[in-house]
C-alpha positions as CSV (number, residue, x, y, z in Angstrom):
1,M,0.0,0.0,0.0
2,H,1.2,3.5,-0.9
3,S,-0.2,6.9,-0.1
4,W,-0.6,9.8,-2.5
5,L,-1.8,13.4,-2.0
6,I,-4.0,14.5,-5.0
7,G,-5.1,18.1,-5.4
8,Y,-6.8,19.8,-8.3
9,D,-7.8,23.2,-9.5
10,I,-10.8,22.9,-12.0
11,T,-11.9,26.1,-13.8
12,C,-15.5,25.1,-14.5
13,P,-17.9,24.5,-11.7
14,R,-19.7,21.7,-13.5
15,R,-16.4,19.8,-14.2
16,L,-15.3,20.6,-10.6
17,Q,-18.4,18.7,-9.3
18,R,-17.8,15.8,-11.6
19,V,-14.2,15.5,-10.6
20,H,-15.1,15.7,-6.9
21,R,-17.7,12.9,-7.3
22,V,-15.1,10.7,-9.0
23,M,-12.5,11.4,-6.3
24,V,-14.7,10.4,-3.3
25,N,-14.9,7.0,-4.9
26,Y,-11.1,6.5,-4.9
27,A,-9.8,8.6,-2.0
28,T,-10.4,10.3,1.3
29,P,-11.1,14.1,1.2
30,I,-8.7,16.1,3.3
31,E,-9.8,19.5,2.1
32,Y,-12.4,20.4,-0.6
33,S,-10.0,19.7,-3.6
34,V,-7.3,17.8,-1.8
35,F,-7.5,14.0,-1.3
36,L,-5.5,11.2,0.3
37,L,-5.4,8.0,-1.8
38,V,-4.1,5.0,0.0
39,G,-3.8,1.9,-2.3
40,S,-1.8,0.3,-5.0
41,E,-0.2,2.0,-8.0
42,K,-3.0,0.4,-10.0
43,D,-5.6,2.1,-7.8
44,L,-3.8,5.4,-8.5
45,A,-3.8,4.8,-12.2
46,H,-7.5,4.0,-12.3
47,C,-8.2,7.2,-10.3
48,L,-6.2,9.4,-12.5
49,A,-7.6,7.9,-15.7
50,A,-11.1,8.5,-14.4
51,I,-10.2,12.1,-13.6
52,N,-8.5,12.6,-17.0
53,T,-11.8,11.9,-18.8
54,R,-13.5,14.7,-16.9
55,I,-11.1,17.6,-17.0
56,D,-10.1,20.1,-19.7
57,A,-6.3,19.7,-19.9
58,R,-5.9,23.2,-21.3
59,T,-7.3,25.0,-18.2
60,D,-7.5,22.5,-15.3
61,D,-4.7,21.4,-13.1
62,V,-4.5,18.0,-11.3
63,R,-1.4,17.2,-9.2
64,C,-0.4,14.0,-7.5
65,Y,2.4,13.7,-4.9
66,P,3.6,10.4,-3.4
67,L,3.9,10.4,0.4
68,P,6.8,8.6,2.0
69,T,5.9,5.4,3.7
70,R,7.6,6.3,7.0
71,G,7.5,10.1,6.6
72,L,6.2,12.6,9.1
73,Q,2.4,13.1,8.8
74,E,1.2,15.8,11.1
75,R,-1.8,18.1,11.4
76,V,-1.7,21.5,12.9
77,G,-4.6,23.9,13.6
78,C,-8.2,23.3,14.1
79,S,-9.4,19.7,13.8
80,T,-12.2,19.0,11.3
81,L,-13.5,16.3,13.7
82,P,-14.9,16.8,17.2
83,T,-12.6,16.2,20.1
84,G,-12.3,12.5,20.9
85,I,-13.5,11.4,17.5
86,Q,-10.8,9.6,15.4
87,W,-11.4,8.6,11.8
88,S,-9.6,5.3,11.3
89,A,-9.7,5.5,7.5
90,L,-6.8,8.0,7.7
91,P,-3.2,7.1,8.6
92,A,-2.7,7.5,12.3
93,G,-0.3,10.5,11.9
94,L,-3.0,12.6,10.3
95,W,-5.5,12.3,13.2
96,L,-3.3,12.2,16.2
97,G,-3.1,15.7,17.6
């Protein structure tokens, strides 16, 4: 299993909604247009292929960054979850605070 951070900037609201609907099928939303995909390279390829059919490559921007397996994963600032609630679908380092 690998982890990737995928973010996008979509210029058309309609395409933005379509890309978001695709992304929630493959990855966990971290912010509105930033997702964490945990899976195989094949999972990543399927996700990016699905997104590619829904964007305009001339104006939209999709970026994917691999996260190191044993790298530091930290969250600072206000938690998006109530105190005492931990979402186990995220790697431990993202929800420990």
